[in-house]
Structure formats: C-alpha cells, structure tokens
N, C-alpha and C positions, 0 to 999 in steps of 0.2 A: 450658613443655612438660611439666614434672613433673606438674602437675595434670591435663593431658590424658591422660598416660600412666596415672595412677592411676584416673581415671574410666573410661576405655575398657577398661583391663585388668581392672578389677573386674567390669564387665559381661560381658566375654568370659569371664573365668575362672568366674564364677558359672554362666553358660549351659553351658559345657563340663563343669564339675564336676557339675552336676545331670544332664546328659545321660549323661555317662560312668558315674556311679554307677548310674543306672538300667540301663544296658547290662551292667554288671558283675553286678548283683544280681538282675535279673529274668530269668525263663526266656523263651526265644525265643517260646514259645506265647503268653505273656501280652503281650509287646511287639507281636506281629504284628497284634493288634486295632487298634493305633494307628499302627504303622509297618510298612507292607506290605513295605518293602524287605528286612526281616529274613528273609523267605522265601527270598531268594537266597543266604543265608550260613548256615554252621553255627554252633552255640552258641559254640564257641571263638573263631571269627573275630569274632563280635559282642562277646564279652568283650574281645578284643584291641583292637578299636576303642574300646571304653569305657575301657580302660586307657590308651590313647594320649591320649584326651580328658582324663582325670583328670591324667595326668602333664603334659600341656600346660598345664592350668589352674594346677597347682602351680608349674610351671616359669616361667610368665609372671609370677607374683607373688613367690614366695619369694626368688629370687636378688636381685631389686632391693630387696625389703623388708629383707633381712639385710645386703646389701652384699657377700655372698660369691658370687663368680663371676657378677656381674651380666650378663655376656654370654650366660649360659644363657637369660635372658629373650628375647633376640633369637632364639636357636635354637628356643625354645618357640613363639614367634609364627610363625616360618617353618613349624614342624611343624603348627600349627593351620591355617594357610592351606592347606598341602598336604592335610590331612585334609578340609577343606571342598571342595577341588577334586575329590578322590576321591569325596566324597559327592555332589557335583553330577553327576559322570559317571554314578554309579549311578542317580540320580533321572532324569536325561535319558534314559538307556537304558530306564527303565521308564515314560517319558512322565509323570513326576510333577513337581510344581512344585519349582523349585530356589531359590526366594526365600530360605528360611532359610539355605541354604548360602552364597548370595551375600552376605547381610547379615552373617553371622558371619565370612565370609572377609574382607569389607571392614573390619569392625571389628578383626579380627586384623591386617590390613595397617596400620591406623592405629596399633595398639599396636606393631607392628614399627617403623614410622616413629618413634614416640615413643621407643622403646628406643635408637635410633641417634642421638637428639638429646641424650642425656645426661640 
C-alpha cells in the first residue's frame, strides 16, 4: 500500500501545488483567460483557494515523509476532496465540465484510502 500511496499522492500533490501556486501568484485578470470561473470570485478568494491547494499538497506528503503527525496526511486528503467537491459545484453551476474535479477528487480519495492503510 505504501507504493500506491506515494505514487498517487505525488501526482495529486504536484497537480494541486501547481494549481495553487498559479492562483496565489497570478492576477485574476490573467487567469480569467483560461479559467472563466474566476469571474465569480474576488482576488482574495481565489488566493485563498490557492493557499488551500498548496497546504493540501504539502500536507499530503510532508507528514508521511517525515513521520511527524502522519495523520495530517489523512486530513489533507479529506480537505482536497472537499475542495474538489466545491470546485465541481461551481463548474456545474456555470455549466462547465467537471471532469478535472472528479479525477482529482477520486485520486485524492485513493490517497485518503492509502493513508488509512498504514
């Protein structure tokens, strides 16, 4: 199970880390060309979402890697799943595809399962 955790967690963490850093560092106007949903939120909310994604990515990997408070990886996986549920709701409301949210949510669920298996 450990190999499954590390493979899935690394993929999930990289995806959320990249997405979160972009949301934190890019202005809303620049992101709106690629992500229309940002029109519904102010800059601080978008940065907050980005911060949650970055913290989730770090929380998924670092506690298990260091062995310090490894249960935080479980909480991080739950947080990432909830983030993807929220994202899917926003995209459904806007009648946009939710496939990326579903895929990342499912991968986060696999990481969650793996964290509970030791």
